[in-house]
VEXDREN-2710 file (C-alpha; in Angstrom, 1 decimal):
% VEXDREN-2710
k/r/px/py/pz
1/UNK/7.0/-9.8/-0.2
2/UNK/7.1/-8.1/-3.5
3/UNK/5.9/-4.6/-4.0
4/UNK/4.7/-3.5/-7.6
5/UNK/3.5/-0.4/-9.3
6/UNK/0.5/-1.3/-11.6
7/UNK/-1.6/0.0/-14.4
8/UNK/-4.2/-0.7/-16.1
9/UNK/-7.7/0.4/-18.2
10/UNK/-9.4/-2.1/-15.0
11/UNK/-10.0/-1.7/-11.2
12/UNK/-7.9/-4.3/-9.6
13/UNK/-9.6/-6.9/-7.0
14/UNK/-8.4/-5.8/-3.8
15/UNK/-7.6/-8.8/-2.6
16/UNK/-7.3/-12.2/-5.0
17/UNK/-4.8/-15.2/-4.5
18/UNK/-3.6/-18.0/-6.3
19/UNK/-2.7/-21.6/-4.7
20/UNK/0.9/-22.6/-4.6
21/UNK/2.1/-26.0/-3.5
22/UNK/-1.8/-26.3/-1.8
23/UNK/-1.2/-23.1/0.1
24/UNK/-2.8/-19.7/-0.8
25/UNK/-0.3/-17.1/-2.0
26/UNK/-2.3/-13.5/-1.4
27/UNK/-1.8/-10.4/-4.0
28/UNK/-3.0/-6.9/-2.2
29/UNK/-4.1/-3.9/-4.4
30/UNK/-4.1/-0.6/-2.8
31/UNK/-3.6/3.3/-3.4
32/UNK/-6.1/2.6/-6.3
33/UNK/-6.3/5.7/-7.9
34/UNK/-8.9/5.9/-11.2
35/UNK/-8.3/8.6/-13.9
36/UNK/-9.6/9.7/-17.4
37/UNK/-7.8/9.7/-20.8
38/UNK/-7.6/11.9/-23.4
39/UNK/-10.7/9.2/-25.0
40/UNK/-12.4/9.6/-21.7
41/UNK/-11.7/6.0/-20.7
42/UNK/-11.1/5.0/-17.3
43/UNK/-7.9/4.2/-16.2
44/UNK/-6.2/3.2/-13.2
45/UNK/-2.8/2.8/-11.2
46/UNK/-2.4/1.2/-7.9
47/UNK/0.2/-0.5/-6.1
48/UNK/0.2/-4.0/-5.3
49/UNK/2.1/-6.5/-3.2
50/UNK/2.5/-10.1/-3.6
51/UNK/3.0/-12.6/-0.4
52/UNK/4.6/-15.6/-0.1
53/UNK/2.5/-19.2/0.1
54/UNK/1.9/-18.6/3.5
55/UNK/-0.8/-16.4/5.0
56/UNK/0.7/-12.6/5.8
57/UNK/0.2/-11.2/8.6
58/UNK/-1.4/-7.9/10.5
59/UNK/2.0/-6.5/10.9
60/UNK/3.2/-7.7/7.5
61/UNK/0.0/-6.4/5.8
62/UNK/0.7/-2.8/7.4
63/UNK/4.1/-3.0/6.4
64/UNK/3.6/-3.6/3.0
65/UNK/0.9/-1.1/2.3
66/UNK/3.4/1.3/4.5
67/UNK/6.6/0.3/2.2
68/UNK/4.1/0.8/-0.7
69/UNK/4.3/4.8/-0.6
70/UNK/7.4/5.7/1.7
71/UNK/10.9/3.2/2.0
72/UNK/12.8/3.3/4.4
73/UNK/15.0/5.8/3.5
74/UNK/11.4/8.1/2.8
75/UNK/10.4/7.3/6.8
76/UNK/14.1/8.9/7.8
77/UNK/14.5/11.6/6.4
78/UNK/10.5/12.7/6.8
79/UNK/11.1/12.2/10.5
80/UNK/14.9/13.3/11.0
81/UNK/13.3/16.7/8.7
82/UNK/10.5/17.0/11.0
83/UNK/12.9/16.5/14.3
84/UNK/15.1/19.0/13.1
85/UNK/13.4/21.7/12.3
86/UNK/9.8/21.2/12.6
87/UNK/8.9/23.7/9.7
88/UNK/5.4/24.1/8.3
89/UNK/6.6/21.8/4.8
90/UNK/8.1/19.4/7.0
91/UNK/5.4/18.9/9.5
92/UNK/2.9/18.6/6.6
93/UNK/5.2/15.5/5.2
94/UNK/5.3/13.9/8.8
95/UNK/1.6/14.4/9.1
96/UNK/0.6/13.1/5.5
97/UNK/2.8/10.0/6.8
98/UNK/1.5/9.4/10.0
99/UNK/-2.0/9.9/8.3
100/UNK/-1.1/7.0/5.8
101/UNK/0.4/4.6/8.8
102/UNK/-3.1/4.8/10.4
103/UNK/-5.1/4.3/7.1
104/UNK/-2.4/1.4/6.4
105/UNK/-3.4/-0.4/10.0
106/UNK/-7.3/0.2/8.9
107/UNK/-6.7/-1.7/5.6
108/UNK/-5.3/-4.2/7.1
109/UNK/-8.0/-5.1/9.3
110/UNK/-10.3/-5.1/6.6
111/UNK/-7.8/-7.3/4.5
112/UNK/-7.7/-9.9/7.4
113/UNK/-11.5/-10.2/7.7
114/UNK/-11.9/-10.9/4.0
115/UNK/-9.0/-13.6/4.0
116/UNK/-11.0/-15.6/6.8
END
C-alpha cells in the first residue's frame, strides 16, 4: 500500500485499476477538495492510495483512508491528549478523528461494492 497527496486540474476518478501480471492493482482517491485558482479555474487536491496487485480487504481500505489523514503518531497524540486532560480543543480533535474513522468505514463499504 502506498499513500500520496495529489493535485490536478481535473477531479480524480474515485476508484481505478491497472492490470499487473493479470491481476487488478487498485488506486483509490479520497478526501477530494475542490478550489478555484485566481483565474477561476477549478483545482483539485486529494489523497490517493495504491494497493498491491490483489483486491484490498475492507480492513485494508479503512486503514488506508484513516492513515491518509492521520499518521500513527497523530492518532496516538490525539488519543493521549484527549485522555490526559479532555480540554475542549483536545475533545474536538478526538471527535473529528472519530468522525473520520466512521466516514472511512462508510467509504470502504461503497468502494468494495464498486469492486464487485
